Each structure stands twice: as structure tokens, then as C-alpha cells.
N, CA, C and O atoms as CSV, one atom per row, in Angstrom:
chain,resi,resn,atom,element,x,y,z
A,1,MET,N,N,-15.541,35.958,73.777
A,1,MET,CA,C,-16.780,36.253,74.463
A,1,MET,C,C,-16.530,36.534,75.931
A,1,MET,O,O,-17.159,37.417,76.515
A,2,LYS,N,N,-15.618,35.790,76.529
A,2,LYS,CA,C,-15.349,36.017,77.958
A,2,LYS,C,C,-14.833,37.425,78.202
A,2,LYS,O,O,-15.201,38.062,79.188
A,3,ALA,N,N,-13.974,37.918,77.298
A,3,ALA,CA,C,-13.446,39.272,77.449
A,3,ALA,C,C,-14.565,40.297,77.368
A,3,ALA,O,O,-14.590,41.258,78.137
A,4,ILE,N,N,-15.487,40.093,76.443
A,4,ILE,CA,C,-16.607,41.021,76.300
A,4,ILE,C,C,-17.498,40.949,77.536
A,4,ILE,O,O,-17.952,41.977,78.039
A,5,GLU,N,N,-17.746,39.742,78.021
A,5,GLU,CA,C,-18.551,39.588,79.232
A,5,GLU,C,C,-17.927,40.313,80.416
A,5,GLU,O,O,-18.642,40.806,81.289
A,6,GLN,N,N,-16.604,40.382,80.451
A,6,GLN,CA,C,-15.900,41.055,81.539
A,6,GLN,C,C,-15.769,42.561,81.292
A,6,GLN,O,O,-15.206,43.288,82.110
A,7,GLY,N,N,-16.293,43.012,80.159
A,7,GLY,CA,C,-16.257,44.439,79.868
A,7,GLY,C,C,-15.010,44.893,79.136
A,7,GLY,O,O,-14.760,46.093,79.016
A,8,ILE,N,N,-14.233,43.955,78.652
A,8,ILE,CA,C,-13.016,44.293,77.908
A,8,ILE,C,C,-13.405,44.380,76.438
A,8,ILE,O,O,-13.612,43.363,75.776
A,9,ILE,N,N,-13.500,45.599,75.943
A,9,ILE,CA,C,-13.855,45.775,74.533
A,9,ILE,C,C,-13.042,46.935,73.975
A,9,ILE,O,O,-12.876,47.969,74.622
A,10,THR,N,N,-12.552,46.742,72.787
A,10,THR,CA,C,-11.772,47.773,72.110
A,10,THR,C,C,-12.492,48.120,70.815
A,10,THR,O,O,-13.394,47.394,70.396
A,11,PRO,N,N,-12.111,49.206,70.185
A,11,PRO,CA,C,-12.724,49.527,68.884
A,11,PRO,C,C,-12.571,48.378,67.879
A,11,PRO,O,O,-13.464,48.132,67.068
A,12,THR,N,N,-11.445,47.686,67.938
A,12,THR,CA,C,-11.213,46.576,67.014
A,12,THR,C,C,-12.159,45.415,67.304
A,12,THR,O,O,-12.747,44.854,66.379
A,13,THR,N,N,-12.312,45.049,68.568
A,13,THR,CA,C,-13.211,43.938,68.893
A,13,THR,C,C,-14.660,44.325,68.619
A,13,THR,O,O,-15.452,43.489,68.184
A,14,LYS,N,N,-15.007,45.564,68.866
A,14,LYS,CA,C,-16.369,46.036,68.587
A,14,LYS,C,C,-16.662,45.967,67.097
A,14,LYS,O,O,-17.726,45.496,66.694
A,15,ARG,N,N,-15.739,46.428,66.287
A,15,ARG,CA,C,-15.894,46.427,64.835
A,15,ARG,C,C,-16.031,44.990,64.316
A,15,ARG,O,O,-16.883,44.706,63.474
A,16,ARG,N,N,-15.186,44.091,64.826
A,16,ARG,CA,C,-15.231,42.700,64.381
A,16,ARG,C,C,-16.542,42.033,64.800
A,16,ARG,O,O,-17.128,41.269,64.034
A,17,MET,N,N,-16.991,42.321,65.998
A,17,MET,CA,C,-18.255,41.754,66.465
A,17,MET,C,C,-19.404,42.240,65.589
A,17,MET,O,O,-20.292,41.459,65.248
A,18,GLU,N,N,-19.398,43.510,65.224
A,18,GLU,CA,C,-20.434,44.044,64.340
A,18,GLU,C,C,-20.384,43.376,62.971
A,18,GLU,O,O,-21.426,43.080,62.386
A,19,GLN,N,N,-19.171,43.135,62.455
A,19,GLN,CA,C,-19.031,42.455,61.166
A,19,GLN,C,C,-19.627,41.051,61.241
A,19,GLN,O,O,-20.348,40.625,60.339
A,20,LEU,N,N,-19.328,40.354,62.300
A,20,LEU,CA,C,-19.826,38.988,62.455
A,20,LEU,C,C,-21.346,38.961,62.633
A,20,LEU,O,O,-22.017,38.071,62.111
A,21,GLU,N,N,-21.877,39.921,63.358
A,21,GLU,CA,C,-23.324,39.995,63.535
A,21,GLU,C,C,-24.017,40.291,62.210
A,21,GLU,O,O,-25.080,39.738,61.929
A,22,ASN,N,N,-23.423,41.159,61.397
A,22,ASN,CA,C,-23.982,41.454,60.076
A,22,ASN,C,C,-23.946,40.220,59.180
A,22,ASN,O,O,-24.903,39.947,58.456
A,23,LYS,N,N,-22.855,39.485,59.228
A,23,LYS,CA,C,-22.725,38.257,58.439
A,23,LYS,C,C,-23.777,37.239,58.877
A,23,LYS,O,O,-24.395,36.585,58.036
A,24,LEU,N,N,-23.979,37.104,60.173
A,24,LEU,CA,C,-24.990,36.195,60.695
A,24,LEU,C,C,-26.382,36.590,60.203
A,24,LEU,O,O,-27.170,35.726,59.819
A,25,ALA,N,N,-26.688,37.875,60.213
A,25,ALA,CA,C,-27.986,38.352,59.734
A,25,ALA,C,C,-28.161,38.024,58.253
A,25,ALA,O,O,-29.242,37.604,57.839
A,26,GLU,N,N,-27.108,38.209,57.448
A,26,GLU,CA,C,-27.168,37.878,56.022
A,26,GLU,C,C,-27.434,36.389,55.816
A,26,GLU,O,O,-28.251,36.007,54.978
A,27,ILE,N,N,-26.748,35.565,56.574
A,27,ILE,CA,C,-26.921,34.116,56.456
A,27,ILE,C,C,-28.336,33.720,56.851
A,27,ILE,O,O,-28.960,32.899,56.178
A,28,ASN,N,N,-28.845,34.292,57.928
A,28,ASN,CA,C,-30.214,33.988,58.359
A,28,ASN,C,C,-31.233,34.406,57.300
A,28,ASN,O,O,-32.210,33.696,57.062
A,29,ASP,N,N,-31.006,35.557,56.663
A,29,ASP,CA,C,-31.891,36.004,55.583
A,29,ASP,C,C,-31.864,35.018,54.424
A,29,ASP,O,O,-32.912,34.684,53.871
A,30,LYS,N,N,-30.682,34.553,54.055
A,30,LYS,CA,C,-30.554,33.596,52.949
A,30,LYS,C,C,-31.244,32.278,53.281
A,30,LYS,O,O,-31.861,31.659,52.413
A,31,ILE,N,N,-31.142,31.854,54.522
A,31,ILE,CA,C,-31.817,30.623,54.945
A,31,ILE,C,C,-33.327,30.781,54.800
A,31,ILE,O,O,-33.999,29.889,54.282
A,32,LEU,N,N,-33.859,31.903,55.253
A,32,LEU,CA,C,-35.300,32.139,55.150
A,32,LEU,C,C,-35.760,32.156,53.691
A,32,LEU,O,O,-36.813,31.607,53.365
A,33,ILE,N,N,-34.985,32.774,52.826
A,33,ILE,CA,C,-35.322,32.827,51.406
A,33,ILE,C,C,-35.358,31.425,50.814
A,33,ILE,O,O,-36.286,31.082,50.082
A,34,GLU,N,N,-34.362,30.622,51.125
A,34,GLU,CA,C,-34.314,29.255,50.601
A,34,GLU,C,C,-35.445,28.400,51.157
A,34,GLU,O,O,-35.997,27.566,50.438
A,35,GLN,N,N,-35.797,28.593,52.418
A,35,GLN,CA,C,-36.918,27.853,52.994
A,35,GLN,C,C,-38.224,28.236,52.294
A,35,GLN,O,O,-39.063,27.376,52.029
A,36,TYR,N,N,-38.391,29.516,52.000
A,36,TYR,CA,C,-39.581,29.973,51.300
A,36,TYR,C,C,-39.640,29.363,49.899
A,36,TYR,O,O,-40.690,28.885,49.468
A,37,LYS,N,N,-38.512,29.381,49.196
A,37,LYS,CA,C,-38.457,28.790,47.854
A,37,LYS,C,C,-38.828,27.311,47.901
A,37,LYS,O,O,-39.556,26.823,47.036
A,38,GLU,N,N,-38.341,26.611,48.890
A,38,GLU,CA,C,-38.604,25.178,49.014
A,38,GLU,C,C,-40.105,24.923,49.229
A,38,GLU,O,O,-40.657,23.955,48.707
A,39,GLN,N,N,-40.744,25.787,49.989
A,39,GLN,CA,C,-42.181,25.637,50.243
A,39,GLN,C,C,-42.994,25.889,48.981
A,39,GLN,O,O,-44.057,25.294,48.804
A,40,LYS,N,N,-42.514,26.752,48.111
A,40,LYS,CA,C,-43.261,27.147,46.926
A,40,LYS,C,C,-43.008,26.257,45.709
A,40,LYS,O,O,-43.628,26.452,44.663
A,41,LYS,N,N,-42.115,25.296,45.833
A,41,LYS,CA,C,-41.835,24.397,44.709
A,41,LYS,C,C,-43.050,23.563,44.374
A,41,LYS,O,O,-43.746,23.054,45.252
A,42,LEU,N,N,-43.288,23.437,43.079
A,42,LEU,CA,C,-44.383,22.588,42.643
A,42,LEU,C,C,-43.908,21.139,42.591
A,42,LEU,O,O,-42.813,20.836,42.118
A,43,THR,N,N,-44.750,20.278,43.081
A,43,THR,CA,C,-44.458,18.853,43.018
A,43,THR,C,C,-45.584,18.173,42.253
A,43,THR,O,O,-46.646,18.760,42.043
A,44,LYS,N,N,-45.356,16.971,41.850
A,44,LYS,CA,C,-46.367,16.219,41.125
A,44,LYS,C,C,-47.636,16.102,41.957
A,44,LYS,O,O,-48.743,16.181,41.424
A,45,GLU,N,N,-47.478,15.915,43.258
A,45,GLU,CA,C,-48.623,15.767,44.139
A,45,GLU,C,C,-49.425,17.067,44.247
A,45,GLU,O,O,-50.653,17.033,44.326
A,46,LYS,N,N,-48.743,18.195,44.251
A,46,LYS,CA,C,-49.448,19.490,44.358
A,46,LYS,C,C,-50.233,19.806,43.087
A,46,LYS,O,O,-51.281,20.450,43.152
A,47,ILE,N,N,-49.743,19.366,41.945
A,47,ILE,CA,C,-50.397,19.644,40.668
A,47,ILE,C,C,-51.639,18.779,40.479
A,47,ILE,O,O,-52.645,19.238,39.940
A,48,SER,N,N,-51.565,17.531,40.923
A,48,SER,CA,C,-52.677,16.587,40.721
A,48,SER,C,C,-53.866,16.893,41.578
A,48,SER,O,O,-54.872,16.186,41.516
């Protein structure tokens, strides 16, 4: 991160950063999906 902050970026570091950002977005999407599923679960209390 310090190298990027200083403006040192190469095609390789740019590509890797994009890969990591895409992975982070995928993980965040999966978290949201699981949170939604958890909210929609039926419990004994919700049925009664």
C-alpha cells in the first residue's frame, strides 16, 4: 500500500490489486446473501 500511495504502480501490481478488489466484492456479496438468508429463516416463534 505504501508503494501505491507513493505512486509506484506497475501493470503487475495493478492487476493484482484489481484481483483482490474483485475477490473482496465477491466475499461482500456472499456475506449479504447469507445475512438475508438468516433473516428469512423460519423459527418456532415466527410461526406461532
